gemmi code that builds the backbone of each chain (N, CA, C; Angstrom):
import gemmi

chains = {
    "A": [
        ("UNK", (-25.116, -62.923, 15.075), (-26.215, -63.311, 15.969), (-26.985, -62.075, 16.394)),
        ("UNK", (-28.295, -62.193, 16.450), (-29.107, -61.010, 16.776), (-28.902, -60.637, 18.243)),
        ("UNK", (-29.065, -59.353, 18.502), (-28.882, -58.897, 19.879), (-30.001, -57.934, 20.244)),
        ("UNK", (-30.094, -57.671, 21.536), (-31.107, -56.742, 22.023), (-30.385, -55.504, 22.535)),
        ("UNK", (-30.782, -54.347, 22.029), (-30.098, -53.110, 22.387), (-31.044, -52.235, 23.223)),
        ("UNK", (-30.589, -51.806, 24.384), (-31.406, -50.965, 25.257), (-30.603, -49.738, 25.677)),
        ("UNK", (-31.279, -48.595, 25.763), (-30.590, -47.380, 26.251), (-31.449, -46.733, 27.324)),
        ("UNK", (-30.792, -46.239, 28.353), (-31.507, -45.611, 29.468), (-30.835, -44.282, 29.834)),
        ("UNK", (-31.651, -43.271, 30.106), (-31.117, -42.044, 30.687), (-31.235, -42.168, 32.188)),
        ("UNK", (-30.143, -41.948, 32.886), (-30.152, -42.034, 34.355), (-30.140, -40.605, 34.901)),
        ("UNK", (-31.178, -40.271, 35.668), (-31.300, -38.900, 36.183), (-30.356, -38.672, 37.361)),
        ("UNK", (-29.716, -37.533, 37.391), (-28.794, -37.212, 38.480), (-29.533, -36.835, 39.752)),
        ("UNK", (-28.954, -37.176, 40.874), (-29.461, -36.795, 42.202), (-30.895, -37.226, 42.482)),
        ("UNK", (-31.368, -38.225, 41.778), (-32.733, -38.693, 42.016), (-32.686, -40.143, 42.509)),
        ("UNK", (-32.853, -40.294, 43.821), (-32.739, -41.638, 44.403), (-34.024, -42.438, 44.252)),
        ("UNK", (-35.107, -41.749, 43.947), (-36.372, -42.478, 43.818), (-36.385, -43.270, 42.510)),
        ("UNK", (-35.851, -42.671, 41.443), (-35.846, -43.389, 40.159), (-34.591, -44.239, 39.983)),
        ("UNK", (-33.594, -44.055, 40.860), (-32.345, -44.812, 40.720), (-32.614, -46.306, 40.810)),
        ("UNK", (-32.047, -47.036, 39.893), (-32.230, -48.487, 39.906), (-33.259, -48.949, 38.900)),
        ("UNK", (-33.982, -48.011, 38.275), (-35.035, -48.450, 37.357), (-34.445, -49.079, 36.091)),
        ("UNK", (-33.294, -48.569, 35.630), (-32.660, -49.162, 34.441), (-32.189, -50.583, 34.760)),
        ("UNK", (-31.542, -50.743, 35.926), (-31.051, -52.070, 36.321), (-32.210, -53.047, 36.475)),
        ("UNK", (-33.297, -52.535, 37.027), (-34.459, -53.394, 37.240), (-35.050, -53.847, 35.899)),
        ("UNK", (-35.064, -52.935, 34.934), (-35.601, -53.297, 33.619), (-34.711, -54.343, 32.933)),
        ("UNK", (-33.405, -54.175, 33.087), (-32.475, -55.155, 32.508), (-32.660, -56.507, 33.191)),
        ("UNK", (-32.848, -56.468, 34.508), (-33.067, -57.701, 35.261), (-34.320, -58.438, 34.738)),
        ("UNK", (-35.393, -57.682, 34.557), (-36.637, -58.293, 34.077), (-36.475, -58.848, 32.661)),
        ("UNK", (-35.722, -58.118, 31.833), (-35.484, -58.574, 30.456), (-34.706, -59.891, 30.458)),
        ("UNK", (-33.665, -59.972, 31.281), (-32.860, -61.199, 31.338), (-33.683, -62.371, 31.868)),
        ("UNK", (-34.578, -62.055, 32.800), (-35.450, -63.091, 33.364), (-36.353, -63.662, 32.265)),
        ("UNK", (-36.902, -62.741, 31.467), (-37.765, -63.174, 30.356), (-36.991, -64.018, 29.357)),
        ("UNK", (-35.714, -63.705, 29.184), (-34.890, -64.448, 28.223), (-34.422, -65.786, 28.791)),
        ("UNK", (-34.727, -66.019, 30.071), (-34.403, -67.314, 30.676), (-32.968, -67.454, 31.157)),
        ("UNK", (-32.303, -66.315, 31.399), (-30.927, -66.371, 31.907), (-30.960, -66.871, 33.362)),
        ("UNK", (-29.929, -67.587, 33.747), (-29.833, -68.188, 35.085), (-29.926, -67.100, 36.176)),
        ("UNK", (-30.737, -67.318, 37.229), (-30.939, -66.290, 38.270), (-29.649, -65.768, 38.914)),
        ("UNK", (-28.668, -66.645, 39.163), (-27.413, -66.203, 39.803), (-26.668, -65.214, 38.903)),
        ("UNK", (-26.737, -65.430, 37.600), (-26.086, -64.523, 36.634), (-26.850, -63.201, 36.603)),
        ("UNK", (-28.168, -63.287, 36.624), (-28.996, -62.074, 36.596), (-28.677, -61.203, 37.801)),
        ("UNK", (-28.510, -61.826, 38.954), (-28.216, -61.060, 40.162), (-26.884, -60.325, 40.035)),
        ("UNK", (-25.883, -60.990, 39.488), (-24.578, -60.350, 39.287), (-24.715, -59.117, 38.397)),
        ("UNK", (-25.441, -59.278, 37.295), (-25.638, -58.163, 36.353), (-26.376, -57.025, 37.045)),
        ("UNK", (-27.448, -57.375, 37.770), (-28.297, -56.356, 38.398), (-27.516, -55.550, 39.435)),
        ("UNK", (-26.729, -56.248, 40.258), (-25.968, -55.560, 41.308), (-24.901, -54.653, 40.686)),
        ("UNK", (-24.159, -55.185, 39.722), (-23.096, -54.389, 39.089), (-23.676, -53.162, 38.388)),
        ("UNK", (-24.774, -53.357, 37.685), (-25.351, -52.223, 36.953), (-25.953, -51.186, 37.898)),
        ("UNK", (-26.568, -51.654, 38.978), (-27.152, -50.718, 39.954), (-26.059, -49.870, 40.606)),
        ("UNK", (-24.942, -50.486, 40.930), (-23.820, -49.721, 41.497), (-23.388, -48.628, 40.521)),
        ("UNK", (-23.352, -48.978, 39.236), (-22.975, -47.997, 38.217), (-23.991, -46.880, 38.103)),
        ("UNK", (-25.253, -47.281, 38.146), (-26.329, -46.274, 38.092), (-26.205, -45.304, 39.268)),
        ("UNK", (-26.009, -45.883, 40.461), (-25.916, -45.062, 41.668), (-24.720, -44.113, 41.591)),
        ("UNK", (-23.606, -44.601, 41.066), (-22.437, -43.726, 40.914), (-22.784, -42.520, 40.048)),
        ("UNK", (-23.516, -42.754, 38.972), (-23.879, -41.637, 38.088), (-24.865, -40.699, 38.780)),
        ("UNK", (-25.778, -41.266, 39.562), (-26.756, -40.458, 40.300), (-26.039, -39.572, 41.328)),
        ("UNK", (-25.105, -40.180, 42.070), (-24.447, -39.471, 43.170), (-23.381, -38.490, 42.683)),
        ("UNK", (-22.513, -38.986, 41.810), (-21.290, -38.226, 41.515), (-21.318, -37.427, 40.220)),
        ("UNK", (-22.171, -37.825, 39.284), (-21.998, -37.276, 37.930), (-23.187, -36.456, 37.422)),
        ("UNK", (-24.204, -36.278, 38.251), (-25.392, -35.561, 37.771), (-26.147, -36.358, 36.717)),
        ("UNK", (-26.010, -37.672, 36.763), (-26.710, -38.538, 35.819), (-25.816, -38.994, 34.687)),
        ("UNK", (-26.394, -39.741, 33.762), (-25.617, -40.252, 32.644), (-26.453, -41.168, 31.781)),
        ("UNK", (-25.778, -42.001, 31.027), (-26.481, -42.892, 30.101), (-26.017, -44.336, 30.315)),
        ("UNK", (-26.956, -45.264, 30.241), (-26.613, -46.688, 30.305), (-26.987, -47.311, 28.974)),
        ("UNK", (-26.012, -47.936, 28.329), (-26.249, -48.567, 27.028), (-26.002, -50.067, 27.189)),
        ("UNK", (-27.025, -50.842, 26.867), (-26.980, -52.281, 27.153), (-27.175, -53.086, 25.875)),
        ("UNK", (-26.313, -54.054, 25.646), (-26.472, -54.968, 24.509), (-26.464, -56.394, 25.023)),
        ("UNK", (-27.552, -57.095, 24.726), (-27.665, -58.480, 25.191), (-27.510, -59.422, 23.992)),
        ("UNK", (-26.549, -60.316, 24.090), (-26.307, -61.306, 23.042), (-26.718, -62.693, 23.575)),
        ("UNK", (-26.546, -63.705, 22.757), (-26.912, -65.057, 23.182), (-26.092, -65.563, 24.349)),
        ("UNK", (-24.843, -65.109, 24.430), (-23.947, -65.669, 25.445), (-23.460, -64.652, 26.471)),
        ("UNK", (-23.801, -63.372, 26.291), (-23.308, -62.374, 27.254), (-24.103, -61.077, 27.198)),
        ("UNK", (-23.833, -60.229, 28.190), (-24.415, -58.888, 28.204), (-23.275, -57.879, 28.315)),
        ("UNK", (-23.355, -56.831, 27.505), (-22.409, -55.709, 27.585), (-23.151, -54.506, 28.128)),
        ("UNK", (-22.558, -53.827, 29.081), (-23.185, -52.621, 29.653), (-22.165, -51.494, 29.619)),
        ("UNK", (-22.567, -50.373, 29.037), (-21.697, -49.195, 29.064), (-22.398, -48.108, 29.864)),
        ("UNK", (-21.695, -47.576, 30.853), (-22.248, -46.516, 31.701), (-21.396, -45.274, 31.458)),
        ("UNK", (-22.036, -44.255, 30.896), (-21.264, -43.108, 30.417), (-21.806, -41.837, 31.052)),
        ("UNK", (-20.926, -41.041, 31.632), (-21.396, -39.770, 32.199), (-20.473, -38.626, 31.813)),
        ("UNK", (-20.980, -37.417, 32.010), (-20.176, -36.214, 31.747), (-19.929, -35.495, 33.064)),
        ("UNK", (-19.668, -36.283, 34.080), (-19.449, -35.729, 35.418), (-18.031, -35.204, 35.605)),
        ("UNK", (-17.628, -35.022, 36.851), (-16.327, -34.408, 37.143), (-15.117, -35.296, 36.836)),
        ("UNK", (-15.361, -36.599, 36.610), (-14.249, -37.512, 36.351), (-13.566, -37.954, 37.636)),
        ("UNK", (-12.700, -38.942, 37.508), (-11.999, -39.509, 38.675), (-10.502, -39.252, 38.508)),
        ("UNK", (-9.915, -38.545, 39.473), (-8.500, -38.170, 39.355), (-7.585, -39.377, 39.528)),
        ("UNK", (-7.918, -40.254, 40.501), (-7.044, -41.394, 40.794), (-7.890, -42.671, 40.779)),
        ("UNK", (-7.890, -43.337, 39.662), (-8.759, -44.519, 39.500), (-8.356, -45.648, 40.455)),
        ("UNK", (-7.062, -45.857, 40.667), (-6.660, -46.972, 41.540), (-7.129, -46.735, 42.981)),
        ("UNK", (-7.157, -45.468, 43.394), (-7.671, -45.138, 44.729), (-9.195, -45.371, 44.776)),
        ("UNK", (-9.880, -44.967, 43.723), (-11.348, -45.150, 43.658), (-11.727, -46.627, 43.640)),
        ("UNK", (-10.814, -47.474, 43.162), (-11.089, -48.914, 43.098), (-10.860, -49.612, 44.440)),
        ("UNK", (-10.269, -48.904, 45.397), (-9.976, -49.516, 46.700), (-11.245, -49.630, 47.537)),
        ("UNK", (-11.499, -50.802, 48.084), (-12.685, -50.991, 48.929), (-12.607, -50.048, 50.114)),
        ("UNK", (-13.677, -49.323, 50.360), (-13.728, -48.434, 51.526), (-13.390, -46.991, 51.201)),
        ("UNK", (-12.807, -46.736, 50.025), (-12.499, -45.341, 49.671), (-13.740, -44.708, 49.046)),
        ("UNK", (-14.126, -43.546, 49.556), (-15.314, -42.885, 49.017), (-15.190, -41.378, 49.145)),
        ("UNK", (-15.748, -40.672, 48.170), (-15.789, -39.205, 48.254), (-17.224, -38.739, 48.511)),
        ("UNK", (-18.104, -39.678, 48.853), (-19.520, -39.332, 49.052), (-19.700, -38.417, 50.273)),
        ("UNK", (-20.665, -37.527, 50.164), (-20.944, -36.578, 51.249), (-21.773, -37.253, 52.349)),
        ("UNK", (-21.929, -36.559, 53.466), (-22.743, -37.089, 54.572), (-24.195, -37.314, 54.133)),
        ("UNK", (-24.696, -36.433, 53.294), (-26.085, -36.576, 52.812), (-26.237, -37.892, 52.048)),
        ("UNK", (-25.243, -38.215, 51.243), (-25.277, -39.467, 50.471), (-25.180, -40.661, 51.421)),
        ("UNK", (-24.355, -40.533, 52.442), (-24.201, -41.626, 53.413), (-25.517, -41.883, 54.148)),
        ("UNK", (-26.246, -40.804, 54.411), (-27.546, -40.980, 55.073), (-28.513, -41.775, 54.191)),
        ("UNK", (-28.272, -41.765, 52.892), (-29.102, -42.537, 51.958), (-28.706, -44.015, 51.951)),
        ("UNK", (-27.607, -44.338, 52.615), (-27.161, -45.732, 52.662), (-26.024, -46.032, 51.709)),
        ("UNK", (-25.543, -44.990, 51.010), (-24.435, -45.199, 50.073), (-23.150, -44.634, 50.659)),
        ("UNK", (-22.086, -44.649, 49.854), (-20.820, -44.057, 50.307), (-19.976, -45.019, 51.114)),
        ("UNK", (-20.203, -46.339, 50.933), (-19.387, -47.330, 51.648), (-18.043, -47.540, 50.952)),
        ("UNK", (-17.897, -46.968, 49.770), (-16.652, -47.173, 49.022), (-16.587, -48.567, 48.411)),
        ("UNK", (-17.758, -49.097, 48.077), (-17.819, -50.464, 47.534), (-18.380, -50.487, 46.113)),
        ("UNK", (-18.719, -49.335, 45.584), (-19.390, -49.273, 44.282), (-18.564, -49.878, 43.160)),
        ("UNK", (-17.415, -49.270, 42.873), (-16.565, -49.793, 41.786), (-16.051, -51.200, 42.108)),
        ("UNK", (-15.601, -51.478, 43.368), (-15.166, -52.854, 43.660), (-16.269, -53.892, 43.425)),
        ("UNK", (-17.505, -53.555, 43.793), (-18.617, -54.493, 43.552), (-18.832, -54.699, 42.051)),
        ("UNK", (-18.696, -53.612, 41.276), (-18.897, -53.728, 39.823), (-17.853, -54.674, 39.225)),
        ("UNK", (-16.635, -54.586, 39.714), (-15.569, -55.453, 39.208), (-15.799, -56.901, 39.662)),
        ("UNK", (-16.179, -57.033, 40.929), (-16.362, -58.356, 41.523), (-17.480, -59.155, 40.841)),
        ("UNK", (-18.522, -58.450, 40.411), (-19.687, -59.154, 39.877), (-19.727, -59.251, 38.356)),
        ("UNK", (-18.634, -58.875, 37.699), (-18.633, -58.953, 36.239), (-17.433, -59.769, 35.772)),
        ("UNK", (-17.502, -60.223, 34.524), (-16.386, -60.981, 33.965), (-15.373, -60.049, 33.310)),
        ("UNK", (-15.866, -58.936, 32.803), (-14.955, -57.937, 32.231), (-15.318, -56.576, 32.782)),
        ("UNK", (-14.319, -55.802, 33.131), (-14.535, -54.492, 33.744), (-13.482, -53.535, 33.214)),
        ("UNK", (-13.939, -52.419, 32.673), (-13.005, -51.410, 32.145), (-13.486, -50.045, 32.576)),
        ("UNK", (-12.585, -49.184, 32.968), (-12.990, -47.835, 33.346), (-12.033, -46.825, 32.709)),
        ("UNK", (-12.630, -45.776, 32.163), (-11.837, -44.680, 31.590), (-12.396, -43.408, 32.176)),
        ("UNK", (-11.522, -42.523, 32.600), (-12.025, -41.292, 33.187), (-11.062, -40.145, 32.931)),
        ("UNK", (-11.625, -38.973, 32.630), (-10.816, -37.771, 32.460), (-11.437, -36.679, 33.317)),
        ("UNK", (-10.612, -36.099, 34.171), (-11.122, -35.046, 35.061), (-11.674, -33.891, 34.219)),
        ("UNK", (-12.895, -33.485, 34.565), (-13.536, -32.370, 33.856), (-14.277, -32.800, 32.602)),
        ("UNK", (-14.137, -34.054, 32.215), (-14.780, -34.545, 30.984), (-15.837, -35.610, 31.301)),
        ("UNK", (-15.471, -36.589, 32.119), (-16.440, -37.623, 32.483), (-15.817, -38.994, 32.605)),
        ("UNK", (-16.691, -39.955, 32.872), (-16.243, -41.332, 33.131), (-17.073, -42.307, 32.301)),
        ("UNK", (-16.417, -43.316, 31.772), (-17.115, -44.403, 31.077), (-16.674, -45.727, 31.691)),
        ("UNK", (-17.663, -46.531, 32.070), (-17.376, -47.864, 32.606), (-17.998, -48.883, 31.658)),
        ("UNK", (-17.221, -49.886, 31.294), (-17.755, -50.963, 30.440), (-17.711, -52.277, 31.202)),
        ("UNK", (-18.847, -52.944, 31.211), (-18.965, -54.205, 31.955), (-19.438, -55.299, 31.004)),
        ("UNK", (-18.981, -56.508, 31.235), (-19.522, -57.640, 30.491), (-19.688, -58.822, 31.437)),
        ("UNK", (-20.809, -59.509, 31.280), (-21.050, -60.737, 32.058), (-21.452, -61.825, 31.066)),
        ("UNK", (-20.789, -62.972, 31.181), (-21.107, -64.107, 30.299), (-22.159, -64.997, 30.942)),
        ("UNK", (-23.062, -65.498, 30.123), (-24.163, -66.327, 30.650), (-23.723, -67.780, 30.839)),
    ],
    "B": [
        ("UNK", (-37.173, -71.593, 57.760), (-38.273, -70.808, 58.336), (-38.967, -69.976, 57.256)),
        ("UNK", (-40.288, -69.966, 57.296), (-41.044, -69.187, 56.307), (-41.223, -67.749, 56.806)),
        ("UNK", (-41.562, -66.856, 55.884), (-41.749, -65.446, 56.259), (-42.854, -65.317, 57.319)),
        ("UNK", (-43.930, -66.059, 57.152), (-45.037, -65.954, 58.107), (-44.615, -66.372, 59.530)),
        ("UNK", (-43.711, -67.364, 59.611), (-43.205, -67.770, 60.939), (-42.353, -66.654, 61.530)),
        ("UNK", (-41.542, -66.020, 60.674), (-40.686, -64.929, 61.134), (-41.547, -63.764, 61.659)),
        ("UNK", (-42.619, -63.493, 60.973), (-43.528, -62.417, 61.385), (-44.034, -62.679, 62.814)),
        ("UNK", (-44.398, -63.936, 63.066), (-44.904, -64.320, 64.393), (-43.820, -64.170, 65.450)),
        ("UNK", (-42.661, -64.726, 65.172), (-41.547, -64.713, 66.136), (-41.124, -63.295, 66.493)),
        ("UNK", (-41.152, -62.412, 65.489), (-40.698, -61.028, 65.715), (-41.843, -60.118, 66.171)),
        ("UNK", (-43.048, -60.704, 66.247), (-44.246, -59.916, 66.553), (-44.275, -58.681, 65.633)),
        ("UNK", (-44.046, -58.949, 64.359), (-43.856, -57.863, 63.390), (-45.164, -57.419, 62.743)),
        ("UNK", (-45.137, -56.163, 62.323), (-46.284, -55.607, 61.592), (-45.984, -55.767, 60.102)),
        ("UNK", (-46.963, -56.280, 59.355), (-46.744, -56.495, 57.927), (-47.070, -55.214, 57.158)),
        ("UNK", (-46.085, -54.728, 56.432), (-46.287, -53.537, 55.597), (-46.618, -53.962, 54.178)),
        ("UNK", (-45.897, -54.968, 53.700), (-46.130, -55.468, 52.343), (-45.804, -56.955, 52.311)),
        ("UNK", (-46.743, -57.740, 51.807), (-46.514, -59.206, 51.778), (-47.178, -59.752, 50.519)),
        ("UNK", (-46.733, -59.255, 49.367), (-47.447, -59.631, 48.146), (-47.067, -60.992, 47.590)),
        ("UNK", (-45.833, -61.415, 47.862), (-45.380, -62.637, 47.212), (-45.775, -63.875, 48.012)),
        ("UNK", (-45.447, -64.983, 47.414), (-45.694, -66.274, 48.054), (-44.892, -66.331, 49.360)),
        ("UNK", (-45.402, -67.085, 50.315), (-44.712, -67.224, 51.601), (-43.496, -68.117, 51.419)),
        ("UNK", (-42.338, -67.496, 51.144), (-41.161, -68.294, 50.799), (-40.366, -68.734, 52.033)),
        ("UNK", (-39.528, -69.701, 51.831), (-38.602, -70.181, 52.855), (-37.412, -69.219, 52.888)),
        ("UNK", (-37.102, -68.692, 54.061), (-35.985, -67.753, 54.174), (-34.677, -68.539, 54.230)),
        ("UNK", (-33.694, -68.036, 53.465), (-32.426, -68.774, 53.351), (-31.470, -68.490, 54.504)),
        ("UNK", (-31.726, -67.418, 55.249), (-30.809, -67.027, 56.321), (-31.035, -65.553, 56.615)),
        ("UNK", (-30.054, -64.908, 57.234), (-30.234, -63.498, 57.563), (-29.019, -62.676, 57.188)),
        ("UNK", (-29.235, -61.368, 57.034), (-28.123, -60.442, 56.816), (-28.466, -59.133, 57.525)),
        ("UNK", (-27.503, -58.585, 58.259), (-27.733, -57.337, 58.984), (-26.857, -56.251, 58.389)),
        ("UNK", (-27.450, -55.104, 58.079), (-26.615, -54.012, 57.582), (-27.423, -52.869, 57.028)),
        ("UNK", (-26.806, -51.697, 57.045), (-27.467, -50.496, 56.538), (-26.743, -49.889, 55.342)),
        ("UNK", (-25.502, -50.320, 55.117), (-24.775, -49.797, 53.957), (-25.137, -50.660, 52.752)),
        ("UNK", (-25.752, -50.008, 51.778), (-26.425, -50.760, 50.719), (-25.481, -51.563, 49.826)),
        ("UNK", (-24.283, -51.059, 49.601), (-23.343, -51.810, 48.759), (-22.894, -53.107, 49.430)),
        ("UNK", (-22.805, -53.084, 50.752), (-22.462, -54.312, 51.477), (-23.608, -55.308, 51.355)),
        ("UNK", (-24.812, -54.818, 51.528), (-25.983, -55.689, 51.455), (-26.060, -56.329, 50.067)),
        ("UNK", (-25.909, -55.485, 49.040), (-25.992, -55.989, 47.669), (-24.920, -57.018, 47.378)),
        ("UNK", (-23.732, -56.746, 47.885), (-22.605, -57.622, 47.588), (-22.626, -58.904, 48.386)),
        ("UNK", (-23.227, -58.874, 49.569), (-23.035, -60.017, 50.484), (-24.282, -60.718, 50.999)),
        ("UNK", (-25.428, -60.066, 50.932), (-26.629, -60.714, 51.483), (-27.006, -61.921, 50.635)),
        ("UNK", (-27.269, -63.080, 51.273), (-27.658, -64.252, 50.485), (-29.034, -64.059, 49.844)),
        ("UNK", (-29.201, -64.677, 48.711), (-30.479, -64.639, 48.012), (-31.585, -65.188, 48.913)),
        ("UNK", (-32.746, -64.583, 48.884), (-33.932, -65.003, 49.651), (-33.738, -64.916, 51.172)),
        ("UNK", (-32.805, -64.095, 51.611), (-32.577, -63.974, 53.058), (-33.525, -62.943, 53.674)),
        ("UNK", (-33.535, -62.897, 55.011), (-34.212, -61.816, 55.732), (-33.148, -60.741, 55.973)),
        ("UNK", (-33.428, -59.530, 55.530), (-32.454, -58.427, 55.659), (-32.905, -57.523, 56.804)),
        ("UNK", (-32.101, -57.495, 57.858), (-32.417, -56.693, 59.043), (-31.720, -55.340, 58.923)),
        ("UNK", (-32.489, -54.268, 58.988), (-31.919, -52.942, 58.780), (-32.745, -51.875, 59.497)),
        ("UNK", (-32.141, -50.679, 59.596), (-32.928, -49.529, 60.056), (-32.993, -48.466, 58.948)),
        ("UNK", (-32.486, -48.835, 57.770), (-32.557, -47.919, 56.624), (-33.976, -47.970, 56.060)),
        ("UNK", (-34.585, -46.813, 55.853), (-36.022, -46.843, 55.511), (-36.391, -46.000, 54.292)),
        ("UNK", (-35.436, -45.784, 53.375), (-35.763, -44.984, 52.195), (-35.954, -45.865, 50.951)),
        ("UNK", (-36.262, -45.211, 49.832), (-36.608, -45.934, 48.595), (-35.482, -46.845, 48.099)),
        ("UNK", (-34.233, -46.506, 48.444), (-33.106, -47.324, 47.968), (-33.187, -48.758, 48.487)),
        ("UNK", (-33.820, -48.911, 49.643), (-33.972, -50.242, 50.244), (-34.765, -51.155, 49.291)),
        ("UNK", (-35.784, -50.595, 48.668), (-36.601, -51.395, 47.752), (-35.795, -51.772, 46.514)),
        ("UNK", (-35.015, -50.825, 46.014), (-34.201, -51.104, 44.818), (-33.211, -52.223, 45.112)),
        ("UNK", (-32.540, -52.127, 46.257), (-31.545, -53.140, 46.622), (-32.226, -54.491, 46.857)),
        ("UNK", (-33.335, -54.486, 47.562), (-34.040, -55.739, 47.856), (-34.462, -56.435, 46.563)),
        ("UNK", (-34.933, -55.651, 45.601), (-35.388, -56.233, 44.332), (-34.196, -56.778, 43.541)),
        ("UNK", (-33.139, -55.988, 43.447), (-32.009, -56.385, 42.602), (-31.223, -57.545, 43.206)),
        ("UNK", (-31.164, -57.595, 44.529), (-30.372, -58.648, 45.178), (-31.228, -59.846, 45.592)),
        ("UNK", (-32.491, -59.863, 45.177), (-33.398, -60.986, 45.475), (-33.510, -61.293, 46.965)),
        ("UNK", (-33.677, -60.230, 47.759), (-33.872, -60.389, 49.202), (-35.256, -61.019, 49.439)),
        ("UNK", (-35.337, -61.932, 50.413), (-36.614, -62.601, 50.677), (-37.608, -61.709, 51.405)),
        ("UNK", (-37.124, -61.051, 52.463), (-38.002, -60.158, 53.237), (-37.129, -59.083, 53.898)),
        ("UNK", (-37.612, -57.834, 53.834), (-36.914, -56.742, 54.511), (-37.529, -56.605, 55.899)),
        ("UNK", (-36.674, -56.602, 56.936), (-37.162, -56.448, 58.306), (-36.658, -55.112, 58.849)),
        ("UNK", (-37.549, -54.139, 58.955), (-37.168, -52.861, 59.561), (-37.241, -53.035, 61.068)),
        ("UNK", (-36.120, -52.765, 61.741), (-36.036, -52.994, 63.184), (-36.204, -51.693, 63.967)),
        ("UNK", (-36.278, -51.813, 65.288), (-36.391, -50.647, 66.183), (-37.653, -49.819, 65.891)),
        ("UNK", (-38.654, -50.482, 65.335), (-39.911, -49.793, 65.011), (-39.755, -48.657, 63.991)),
        ("UNK", (-38.687, -48.718, 63.225), (-38.483, -47.725, 62.164), (-39.555, -47.951, 61.094)),
        ("UNK", (-40.205, -46.888, 60.691), (-41.279, -47.005, 59.697), (-40.745, -46.655, 58.309)),
        ("UNK", (-41.269, -47.301, 57.267), (-40.808, -46.962, 55.915), (-41.244, -45.544, 55.551)),
        ("UNK", (-40.397, -44.808, 54.830), (-40.855, -43.496, 54.385), (-41.817, -43.688, 53.200)),
        ("UNK", (-42.432, -42.608, 52.767), (-43.472, -42.700, 51.730), (-42.979, -43.336, 50.441)),
        ("UNK", (-41.747, -43.004, 50.049), (-41.197, -43.556, 48.803), (-40.985, -45.064, 48.924)),
        ("UNK", (-40.490, -45.493, 50.089), (-40.232, -46.925, 50.282), (-41.558, -47.702, 50.294)),
        ("UNK", (-42.525, -47.121, 50.966), (-43.844, -47.754, 51.048), (-44.410, -48.016, 49.648)),
        ("UNK", (-44.339, -46.980, 48.810), (-44.846, -47.090, 47.444), (-44.024, -48.114, 46.655)),
        ("UNK", (-42.705, -48.044, 46.831), (-41.810, -48.903, 46.043), (-41.984, -50.388, 46.388)),
        ("UNK", (-42.151, -50.725, 47.677), (-42.285, -52.155, 48.021), (-43.590, -52.720, 47.473)),
        ("UNK", (-44.602, -51.876, 47.427), (-45.878, -52.359, 46.881), (-45.762, -52.529, 45.364)),
        ("UNK", (-45.141, -51.557, 44.686), (-44.952, -51.651, 43.225), (-44.091, -52.835, 42.829)),
        ("UNK", (-43.022, -53.039, 43.572), (-42.062, -54.093, 43.191), (-42.399, -55.440, 43.834)),
        ("UNK", (-43.487, -55.475, 44.600), (-43.915, -56.721, 45.255), (-42.815, -57.307, 46.138)),
        ("UNK", (-42.346, -56.477, 47.065), (-41.300, -56.891, 48.004), (-41.925, -57.049, 49.388)),
        ("UNK", (-41.561, -58.139, 50.089), (-42.070, -58.343, 51.446), (-41.314, -57.421, 52.407)),
        ("UNK", (-42.062, -56.644, 53.190), (-41.438, -55.744, 54.171), (-42.239, -55.786, 55.464)),
        ("UNK", (-41.531, -56.030, 56.579), (-42.192, -56.079, 57.880), (-41.452, -55.175, 58.870)),
        ("UNK", (-42.149, -54.759, 59.926), (-41.545, -53.871, 60.924), (-41.625, -54.540, 62.292)),
        ("UNK", (-40.489, -54.558, 62.995), (-40.477, -55.099, 64.356), (-39.913, -54.063, 65.333)),
        ("UNK", (-40.343, -54.162, 66.573), (-39.832, -53.231, 67.591), (-38.451, -53.646, 68.081)),
        ("UNK", (-38.065, -54.892, 67.785), (-36.781, -55.410, 68.297), (-35.582, -54.714, 67.651)),
        ("UNK", (-34.486, -54.589, 68.404), (-33.241, -54.107, 67.800), (-32.719, -55.155, 66.813)),
        ("UNK", (-31.828, -54.746, 65.936), (-31.340, -55.639, 64.884), (-30.767, -56.942, 65.456)),
        ("UNK", (-29.920, -56.841, 66.473), (-29.280, -58.039, 67.039), (-30.326, -59.013, 67.575)),
        ("UNK", (-31.261, -58.466, 68.350), (-32.305, -59.333, 68.950), (-33.156, -59.975, 67.883)),
        ("UNK", (-33.473, -59.219, 66.849), (-34.329, -59.750, 65.772), (-33.597, -60.854, 65.013)),
        ("UNK", (-32.347, -60.607, 64.659), (-31.595, -61.563, 63.825), (-31.347, -62.877, 64.563)),
        ("UNK", (-31.106, -62.816, 65.879), (-30.798, -64.064, 66.593), (-32.005, -64.968, 66.772)),
        ("UNK", (-33.182, -64.467, 66.399), (-34.375, -65.314, 66.505), (-34.539, -66.249, 65.297)),
        ("UNK", (-33.739, -66.026, 64.264), (-33.830, -66.905, 63.088), (-33.238, -68.278, 63.420)),
    ],
}
model = gemmi.Model(1)
for chain_id, residues in chains.items():
    chain = gemmi.Chain(chain_id)
    for i, (resn, *xyz) in enumerate(residues, 1):
        res = gemmi.Residue()
        res.name, res.seqid = resn, gemmi.SeqId(i, " ")
        for name, pos in zip(("N", "CA", "C"), xyz):
            atom = gemmi.Atom()
            atom.name, atom.element = name, gemmi.Element(name[0])
            atom.pos, atom.b_iso = gemmi.Position(*pos), 0.0
            res.add_atom(atom)
        chain.add_residue(res)
    model.add_chain(chain)
structure = gemmi.Structure()
structure.add_model(model)
structure.setup_entities()
């Protein structure tokens, strides 16, 4: 079955452009006629991933594949990595600085929201190498 | 309640009102964006004092009906530009968040 492949570069430490990849994916799904409630789940999960790369990793790449029945999103960065993934997955745990908190982030809900709003969630991380998150949502 | 009725009740200043005057589904109060994204109902009025560009991104992605900046907090330049570009309704009221939200 044919699919739609999209790739986005996410700039690090830039809150003005943050969310533009998620917004483009949202608009694409809307054009494809995907149900609004599903689109919202995808948009929120992907935006959280984008923000994580903006805040923690100096940016990264978002690779999106849209099929007839689902969307796959891979968020890949070469940031510092996560030493303890189970701790990072806990709601309320955050390593964000005060400056980031002033931006409205750092609630420790990023990864939990990504898991909550997707049907499949996978995370791989190596300290000093980077982090890759894979998400899938079925339509 | 429609956005235009909310504007009247809150004696709010309209910063951006590009979309159709929609029916508001309810309200959500908060400044931490991940909470708002995860929990605010679709088409709700979002009461906040957060005034940067991230507010527009969250409002667009989470299908917020109208952003209500409380305590007379003004949008910063990036937010102002972003709400107009993304066609997001944004209003400013002098009321504190609690007082504004209980008027819905």
